[in-house]
N, C-alpha and C positions, 0 to 999 in steps of 0.2 A: 412820844405815841407809841401806842399797841401795835403789834406785829399779828400778821394771819399769813398763811400760806393758802393760796388760792388756786382754783381751777374751774373752768367753766367748759361746757360742750353742748353743742345743740342734741337734741331727744327727740328721735319718732315718736315713743311712746312711752311713758311711765309704767306700763303695765310689767315689762321684765324685770323693771327695777324694785318693783315691791319683795319679790322673792329673795333677790339679794341683798336688800336691806334686811329681811329677816336672816338670812343667814349671818349677816354682819353684826346681829344684834341690835341693831340702830332702833330709837325710840321716835316715834312720830311725837312731836311736843305741839304743834297746830297746824291751821291753815287759815291765810289770812289775804285779804285783798290789800296792795299797798301803792300808795301812790308816792313816786319819787320826783320831785321837782329839783330840777338841776339848774345851779345859778351859773353863770359867767365867773369864772375866778382865773387870775393870773397868778404864776409863780414869783413868790416873794425873793428879790435878792437878797443872796448870803443864809437865806433859812435852810435848818437841817432837813435835806430832802433826799428821795431815792433818783440815782441819776436818771436823765432822760425820761421821766414821768408827767404827765399831764396831771395836775391837781385838778381833783372833784370838789364840790361842795352841793350836798345836796340835802333837803328836806325830805325826811319819810313820814308819811302818815299813813297808819295804819286804822281801815274803817272799823273794823269789828271791836276794838279796844279803844280806839280815840286818842290813842297815844302818838306822839310823833318825837322824830329825833333829828336832832342837825349832824350831819355826818361829812366829817373833812376826810379826804384819803387821798393817796397817792400810790399808783400801781402803774408797773410797765404794761405796755401792751404786746404781749407773745403771747403765743398759745399754748406754750409748756404751763407748768405749774410756776407761779409766781408769787414774789413776795408783796406785800401790801401793806402799808404803814397807815394808820387811821386814828382819827380821834372822834368821840362822839358825845351828844350832850341832850339827854331829855328836855324837850322842850314843853313849858306850860301853855302857852298861847301860839301855836302853830299859824291861825290866821293871821295875826299880828305879827310876827318873823315874816310869814311868806309875803306880806304885802311892804315891809321894809326892805328884804333882801330884792323884791322885785324892782324896788325904786331906784336902790343902791347898786345893784349886780346887776339886773336883767336876767329873766330866764332865757336859759340854752335850749332847754326840752322838757318836757314832761314822760315820764315812764309810767305805765301802769300793769301790775301783774297782779297773778294768783301765785302764792307761794305756800309749799309745803315745807313746812320745817320739821327736818329728821336729825337725830344726835346720837353721834358715837364718840364716846368719851370728849376730845377737846375739838372735834369735828362736826363742823355744823353742816349739815345736808339739803339743801336746797332744791325743791322740784319746782321749776318756775313756768308757768303758764304766761307770755309774755303779749300783751297786745299788738297786733299785727306783726308779731316776729315768730310765735310759736312756742314750742317746748324746748326746755334746758335743764342740765342738770350743774349746780355750782357747789363747790366745796369749798369750806372756809374752816382751815385748821387751825386754833389760837395757841400762839405760842406761851400764854399765861400761864404759871407754874411749871412750866417743862421746859426742857433744853429745846435749843436747834433741832440737833440731831433727832430728839424722842419726836418732836413735832412733824418732820420731815417723814420719819418711819412710820408714823401714826398715818399721815397723809397718803403716803404711797399703798400702806395695806388697804385703805378704803378705796383708791384708786383699782386697785388689784380685784378686789374683792367684789367690787361693782361693775368690773369688766370695762374700765373706762380707757382702757389704753388703746382699744380700737375706735373709741369715739371720734366726733368732729369736734374738735376742740374750737373756741371760739377766743380771739385774741384780746377783744375789746370790750367796754362798757356797754350795757344795754344802753345808754345814751348815746354812743356812738352809732349802734345799731339803729336806733329810731330815727338819728339825723341823715344816716345815708340812705334811707329810706323814704324818707320825706324829701 
């Protein structure tokens, strides 16, 4: 599985972040509406995994492009930057797959969001407006093509430049927040 170093925090407003993203030389890639359908999934015994992580499986559908991805990931729930292991696969027939997974596993929850995607080197910066939850910033620093040390250094550089040291961190998935609210 691939590995990210991730951080998520509540955000009162994106306005202050835009100038900091410019200071960082981050590039705006796209703004999209995503629907993530989370399915019930349990830990497979003896599977390679991050300790004490709740596994998650979601179907992500992107309105603007019609693309869809099946994403499995494991990430501990804590408010610091944390490692996430994930695997994803592009889906050519999302409605058929959604029906199949709904019947086989059941839907745990659905998260709808507008996402601004920014990039700085190997770090994806997401400015998310999540339905019924508000605004968040999320960092995902991908390890692909670099050492863990370099990825962690880049991740911390982005956090410092965006002034996220004093941010209100979020320890859980958007799916957990949606379920807590309902």
